[in-house]
C-alpha positions, 0 to 999 in steps of 0.5 A: 499500499505504501509503495502504491501511494509513492507511485501515485504521487510521482504520477501527479507531480509528473503530470503537473510538470508536463502541463506547465511545459510547452516545448513546442512554443519555443521561439527557436522553432518559429521559421526565421521567415515568419519572424522577419519584420513582425513584432508578434506571431500567431502560433495557433488560433482556432475558433470552433463554433457548434450551432445547436439551433438558430440562436444557440451556439457554443464557441471554443477559442484557443489563441497562442501568440509569441510576442517578440517585443513591446511594440506588440503590447496590445497582445498582452491585454485580454478582453471579451465582452458579454451580456445576457445573450453571451456568456464567457466560460472556462477562461485559462491564460498561460504564459511561457518564456522563449523556451516554452517554460511555464511562467504564469497561469490565470483562470477566470476568477483571477481576471477583472470584470466591469461594466462596459459603460464609459461613465459618459454617453454610454448606457449598456448592460454589456460587461467586459472581463479583462486581464493585463498580461504585461511583462518586462521580459521578451520574447514570451508566448501567451496561450488563451483558452475559453468558451462562449455560450450564446443564447441568441446570435445574428452573426458569425466571425469572419475569417481573416487568413492574413493580418496586417501586423503578424505572421501566422503559423496556423489559424482556423475557423470551424463551424458545425451546423445542421444541414438545413441551416447552411453557412453562407460565405463570400471571399474578399481579396483572398481565395481561401475556401472551406473544407466541407464535411458532412455527418448524418444531418450536420455539416462542418465548414473549416477554413485554415491557413498555415505559414502566412506572412503579414498583409502589407496594408497600404496607408490610406486604405479603408479599415476593412480593405484586407483579405477576409472571408465574410461568414454569416448564418442563414437562420438566426435568432435573438431574444426569441425573434427568429429570422432568415438572412438569406436575402436582404428582404428577409433580413428586413422583415426581421427588423420590421418585427422588432420596430413595429412594436416601438415606432408609434407616437401615442394617440394623445400626442399626435395633434401636437406634432401636426400643430408644429407643421400646420403652416408648412408649405409642403412635405419638405418643410414639414420634415425640416420643422420636425427635424429642427424640433428633434435637434433642439429638444433631444440629445444623443446617448449611446445605449446598448441594452436588451436585444444586442443593441439591435432593437430601438427604444420606443418612441414613447420612451424617447419622447419622455426622456428627451434622449436616445441613441441612433436607433431610438432617435431615428425611430422617434423621427420616423414616428413623428413623420408618420404622425403627420402622414409622411413616409420614411425608412429606418436606415441601418448603415456602417459609419466612418469615412474610412470604412468600406461600404457593406457588400450589397450582394451578401446579406449580413449584419455589417452595420453600426449605425442608424439614420433615416431616409425620407423619400420625396417625389423629386429627391430623397432627404437623408437625416442624421438624427444624432447630431444637434448641429448637422444641417438639414438633409446633409449626412456628412462624411460619417455615412455618405457614400455607403450602402444603407439597409432600408427597412421598408414596409415590405422588407429590406433593400440596399440603397446607396447614400449620396456622396458629397461634392467638392462644392459642399466642403470648402475652406477659403483663407484670405491673409494680409501680412504687413511686413516691416523692414526689420522682418517682423510683421502683423498678420490678419487672416479670414478663414471661411469654412463650409461643410466638413471643414466646420468641425475643425473650426468649431473645435478651434473656437472652443479651445483654450489658447494653448490648444488653439496654438497647437491646432494652428501650428500642428494641423493648419501649419501656421508659423508659431505666432508671438501674439494670437487672437481669434474671433468668429463671424457668422455668415449667411447660409451654412458657413462662417468665418474665423478671424485671426490677428497674429504678430510675428517677430520674424516673418521671412523663412530666413534673411541673408544680407539684404535679401528676404526669403518669403514663403508663398503664404504663412502656413502650409496650404496642403500638409498631407502628402500621398504615400508613394506607390508604383502599383497600389492595390487598395483604394485610397480614402480621402476624408471628403471631397473639397475645395481649398483656396488661398489668397495671400497679400504681403504689403512690402515696405518702401524700397523693397523690390522683387527679385524672383517669383515662382511661375504660375501653375495649372493642372487638371486631371480626372480626380480634380485640379490645382492652380496657383498664381504669383503677382507683384503690384508695384503701385501698391507694393503688394506681393499677391499669391493665390492657390486652389485645389479641388478634389472631386472624389472621396475615394480614389480608386487604386487604378487612378492613384498614380494620377493623384500623385 
């Protein structure tokens, strides 16, 4: 009996030692080709999804990453969100040294948990579980294992066979589902196809890659413009709302089932909204009046509660609380219009100027924002319901030039949102510099802004003096003034002018004897150079189409003469145009320079990129 006890103890100790050692994680085993020009390497990454029903899924995640240096410290922070529909189970995090020797282990009870609310504009029942894995020693290997159980799901993870900052030894995504609920997929910039296996009534799709170098994403590319496989279910369910995602029309019908319970104004309030618009001459004026009422009386609060942040709060809730998120405010605007007998469509969209439009040929939930579409006989009105300052009928670069998913009375349909024109976004700078003989000078500048340029101007006027100088120097490219004063002047229409008074001890770039070398203007007219590329693969995303003009006048002291002026320039091409002029008015002793650039497109196609350089 005594001999048996000793043997058992030996087996237990040996098993623990084996569990703590991972010689296969030794950094020396990584091929040198995969370590070149990267800061971390994915040793193994697998997502295994078992679909037990349209809304019931178990996901098993394993990720092993070797971090070579502190430039990849983002890999040293683990986090995962969860809510009432998504539960995180059995988290285990192990850390190993460069030889695969065990250093540390963390279990779920060792991690931190807190609300995902930011304490400001976010209201959510989401929680986040996280752990900081920071270290002073490199290289190290992080092994993470955990399970997720879903009791409601509308999307599957997409598969990325390459990443922009890491090489990959092995990576896979496996989804097993009932054969009647097939997984749908579509490739973008890659040819990775799934291995499909069938077993009785189940079907398994597995995507996998081995020994892959990083994807070299070009500067200025859209966030999603990397190789990936879009993956989505056919049948899905959330909070007992069952849906079919095989077509946009079917997906729209699912959203109708959510919204129809929330998008009506109470009967005793309808008269109030009808009275608001009783003097309007036409439907467009009615829409404008109700939009102004929304902007003046309601505020945006990000709310992620209940059914996965997908179902809007009721119009009654918004009316009472005077706030809502993008879903709730758009839904409320819909309800107000409905009360005055004007048709509109709840429009789900993906936002940010640098995000690609959702693929119109592949129905899936690729959205993060909601706006409103109001069809009219001669045009369509688009409303951004979260902004208190956005001009009526203007979307701006946040949602323009995208594919919106309209929820109509019959189902869903994809339509493009309008793209702004260069004339919608312009900035004109007019400068007068009184140059003294000693090189000092006083500068008066009027900068008129319209469209997207007003956001920068708004931020500038609201900033303190230190921030103003920082913005003018580091963003607008002005030489640092010794004295600065700013005032705002409202103009007619949608633009306004900022007036600057500045003083400089030294205006010229440099002085050599009696020669003063002056720049064409006191700031950098264009301070962003497009990256060089002989054969660009990705489209280049500008913030917005624009027109930018400058007129600068140097008032020269008596006795000053012009020795040399640059030659005027004029360039026209399919993407825009550029002109500059230089002129000396001897009678007025004024050196006058002008410049104008026009960019007609938000997105520069890769095939036309060389033309833009």
